[in-house]
C-alpha positions in Angstrom: 5.0 -37.1 7.0 4.5 -33.4 6.5 4.4 -32.5 2.8 5.0 -28.9 1.7 3.4 -28.8 -1.7 4.0 -25.9 -4.1 0.9 -24.9 -6.1 2.5 -22.7 -8.8 1.3 -19.2 -9.6 -2.1 -19.1 -11.3 -4.9 -21.6 -10.7 -5.8 -25.1 -9.5 -4.2 -26.8 -12.6 -0.7 -25.6 -11.8 0.0 -28.2 -9.1 2.4 -30.9 -10.2 1.4 -34.5 -10.8 3.4 -35.6 -7.8 1.9 -32.8 -5.7 -1.7 -33.8 -6.7 -1.1 -37.4 -5.8 0.1 -36.4 -2.3 -2.9 -34.1 -1.8 -5.3 -36.9 -2.8 -3.7 -39.3 -0.3 -3.2 -37.0 2.7 -5.2 -37.2 5.9 -5.5 -33.4 6.1 -4.9 -30.7 3.6 -4.0 -27.1 4.6 -3.8 -24.1 2.3 -1.5 -21.3 3.5 -3.6 -18.2 2.8 -1.6 -15.1 3.6 1.8 -14.8 1.8 0.3 -15.1 -1.7 -2.9 -15.9 -3.6 -4.0 -17.9 -6.6 -6.5 -16.5 -9.2 -9.1 -19.0 -7.9 -10.6 -19.6 -4.5 -10.6 -22.6 -2.1 -13.8 -24.1 -3.6 -12.1 -24.4 -7.1 -9.1 -26.2 -5.4 -11.4 -28.6 -3.5 -13.3 -29.5 -6.7 -10.1 -30.2 -8.6 -8.3 -32.0 -5.8 -11.4 -33.9 -4.7 -10.5 -33.1 -1.1 -11.6 -30.6 1.6 -9.0 -27.9 2.1 -8.5 -26.1 5.5 -7.5 -22.4 5.2 -4.4 -21.7 7.3 -4.1 -18.0 8.1 -1.0 -16.3 9.6 -2.2 -16.9 13.2 -2.6 -20.6 12.7 0.7 -21.1 10.9 2.8 -18.9 13.3 1.0 -19.5 16.6 -0.9 -22.8 16.3 1.5 -24.9 14.1 1.0 -27.8 16.5 -2.5 -28.2 15.2 -1.1 -28.5 11.7 1.6 -31.0 12.7 -0.7 -33.0 15.0 -0.6 -36.7 13.9 2.0 -36.2 11.2 4.1 -38.9 12.8 1.7 -41.5 11.7 -0.4 -39.9 8.9 0.3 -37.7 5.9 -0.4 -33.9 6.2 -0.2 -31.7 3.1 0.5 -28.0 3.5 -0.2 -26.2 0.3 1.8 -23.1 -0.6 1.2 -20.7 -3.6 4.3 -20.7 -5.7 7.2 -22.7 -4.2 7.1 -24.0 -0.7 10.2 -22.1 0.4 9.2 -18.7 -1.1 8.5 -17.4 2.5 10.5 -17.7 5.7 7.5 -18.8 7.7 7.5 -22.1 5.8 11.1 -22.7 6.8 10.0 -22.1 10.4 7.3 -24.7 10.1 9.8 -27.3 8.9 12.1 -26.5 11.8 9.2 -27.1 14.2 8.5 -30.4 12.6 12.1 -31.4 13.0 11.9 -30.7 16.7 9.0 -33.1 16.9 10.9 -35.7 14.8 8.3 -35.4 12.0 9.7 -36.3 8.6 9.3 -33.6 6.0 9.3 -33.6 2.2 8.8 -30.6 -0.1 7.4 -30.7 -3.6 8.7 -27.7 -5.6 6.9 -25.6 -8.1 7.2 -22.4 -10.1 7.6 -19.2 -8.1 7.8 -15.5 -9.1 11.6 -15.8 -8.5 11.9 -18.1 -11.5 8.8 -17.2 -13.5 9.9 -13.5 -13.7 12.0 -14.9 -16.6 8.8 -14.5 -18.7 9.7 -10.8 -19.0 12.7 -11.8 -21.1 15.1 -10.6 -18.5 17.9 -13.1 -17.9 17.7 -14.7 -14.4 21.5 -14.6 -13.9 21.4 -10.8 -14.3 19.3 -10.4 -11.2 20.7 -9.2 -7.9 19.1 -9.2 -4.4 15.3 -9.4 -4.3 13.5 -6.8 -2.2 10.0 -6.3 -0.8 7.9 -3.1 -0.9 5.3 -2.7 1.8 2.4 -0.2 1.9 3.5 3.2 3.2 1.5 4.9 5.9 1.6 8.5 7.0 3.9 7.6 9.9 5.7 4.6 8.6 7.7 4.6 5.3 10.4 1.9 5.6 13.3 2.3 3.2 15.5 -0.7 3.9 14.9 -1.9 0.3 16.7 1.2 -1.0 20.2 0.1 0.1 19.7 -3.4 -1.4 18.6 -1.7 -4.7 21.7 0.5 -4.5 24.0 -2.5 -4.1 22.4 -4.1 -7.2 22.6 -1.0 -9.2 26.3 -0.5 -8.4 27.1 -3.8 -10.1 24.5 -3.3 -12.9 22.0 -6.0 -11.9 18.3 -6.1 -12.1 16.2 -5.9 -8.9 13.0 -7.9 -8.5 10.6 -6.0 -6.2 7.9 -8.2 -4.4 4.8 -6.2 -3.6 2.9 -6.1 -0.3 -0.4 -8.0 0.3 -2.6 -7.4 3.3 -4.9 -10.4 4.1 -6.8 -10.7 7.3 -5.0 -7.7 8.8 -6.3 -5.7 11.8 -6.2 -2.0 12.1 -4.0 -0.5 14.9 -7.1 0.5 16.8 -8.7 -2.9 16.6 -5.4 -4.6 17.4 -5.0 -2.4 20.5 -8.5 -3.1 21.7 -8.2 -6.8 21.1 -11.1 -6.8 18.6 -11.1 -9.6 16.0 -12.2 -7.3 13.2 -10.2 -7.5 10.0 -9.6 -5.0 7.3 -10.5 -5.8 3.6 -7.7 -7.5 1.6 -5.3 -5.1 -0.1 -2.8 -5.9 -2.9 -0.2 -3.4 -3.9 -0.1 -2.5 -7.6 2.8 -1.7 -9.8 1.8 1.9 -9.9 1.8 2.2 -6.1 5.2 0.5 -5.9 6.7 2.8 -8.6 5.3 5.9 -6.8 6.7 4.8 -3.4 10.1 4.1 -5.0 10.2 7.6 -6.4 9.1 9.0 -3.1 11.9 7.2 -1.3 14.5 8.4 -3.9 13.3 12.0 -3.5 13.8 11.7 0.2 17.2 9.9 0.1 18.5 11.9 -2.8 21.4 9.5 -3.7 20.5 9.1 -7.3 20.2 5.3 -7.2 17.3 5.5 -9.6 14.9 8.2 -10.8 11.7 9.0 -12.8 13.5 8.0 -16.1 14.8 4.7 -14.8 13.5 1.8 -16.9 11.4 -0.9 -15.1 9.1 -3.8 -16.0 5.8 -4.4 -14.3 4.1 -7.8 -14.3 0.6 -8.8 -13.2 -0.9 -12.3 -12.8 2.2 -14.1 -14.0 1.3 -17.6 -15.3 -2.4 -16.8 -15.8 -4.1 -16.6 -19.1 -4.5 -12.8 -18.7 -0.8 -12.3 -17.6 0.3 -8.8 -18.4 3.8 -7.3 -18.8 4.4 -3.6 -19.2 7.8 -1.8 -19.6 8.5 1.9 -19.1 10.1 4.4 -16.9 9.2 4.5 -13.2 7.4 7.7 -13.9 5.2 6.0 -16.5 4.6 2.9 -14.4 3.5 5.1 -11.5 0.4 5.9 -13.5 -0.2 2.5 -15.2 -3.3 0.3 -14.4 -2.4 -3.3 -14.7 -5.6 -4.7 -13.3 -6.2 -7.3 -10.7 -3.4 -8.9 -8.5 -0.8 -10.1 -8.0 1.8 -7.6 -9.2 5.6 -7.4 -9.2 8.1 -5.0 -10.6 11.7 -5.3 -11.9 14.0 -2.3 -11.9 16.5 -2.7 -14.8 20.2 -2.9 -14.0 22.6 -0.7 -16.1 24.2 -3.8 -17.6 21.1 -5.1 -19.3 21.8 -7.0 -22.4 20.7 -6.1 -25.9 18.7 -9.4 -26.1 16.8 -8.3 -23.1 16.1 -4.9 -24.7 14.7 -6.6 -27.8 12.4 -8.8 -25.7 11.0 -6.2 -23.3 10.7 -3.5 -26.0 7.5 -5.2 -27.2 5.9 -4.4 -23.8 6.9 -0.8 -23.8 4.2 1.8 -23.0 5.9 4.2 -25.4 8.6 2.7 -27.7 10.1 6.1 -28.5 10.6 6.9 -24.8 11.9 3.4 -24.2 14.4 3.6 -27.1 15.8 7.0 -26.1 16.1 6.0 -22.4 17.8 2.8 -23.4 20.3 4.6 -25.7 21.1 7.2 -23.0 21.5 4.9 -20.0 22.0 1.3 -21.0 23.5 0.9 -24.5 27.0 -0.5 -24.4 27.0 -1.2 -20.7 26.7 -5.0 -21.1 30.2 -5.1 -22.5 31.8 -3.5 -19.4 
């Protein structure tokens, strides 16, 4: 059996009781190590689980999945995923490969940012499409997220923006020369995301959002030092929310007054927050 086990968002103790039992009984335990991270390293997980853990990078999961699936017809293999097992499409692909080999699969769900973002006080049914923000380069500034945000804004819904992480990535030069030299890990911040969003709006000029649009930044959701900060995109483009992982929510125009009361406590400047809310959001929830 191939088990996909969700680990939750913060540390080694976030695994479910069911998931922990599977990990302790599995023949091999893999940790998917490139779509997200916990606040603790592999050694902490091994100490808590009482089992050795094999790091599975992108190359292993996407190009050498047969190594992971080897023997899963007759023994149990646990594949650990930060958050929920199906938070990334690559995990769906692993299941499809297992099906081709007639390997039974079971998933053990856990909290993901898609549900835990409710810790902001924003109501989950008021969210529209989720989008991703990647690191811009001088020559590559993808803006496909912009149209999805536009569609959400047109019907007044919030947009959850998932921020880029770069783990075990090669530079263009090293990739071209076939050199197995990897860049240091990078994790996008709320400030970088807000800045890139404003840069894209300036280029597009469609008025989907702007410097005074309200948003909520989150960092290390589920951890003891979790941080939530509310403000305009202009304010958030300068905020320092500390270590990863970060995410951002752009508020929809139909935000409810209960949401306002909740997120106001996290405002960088309550006067700016109140005046912006009055001008842009007040009364829209009734429309």
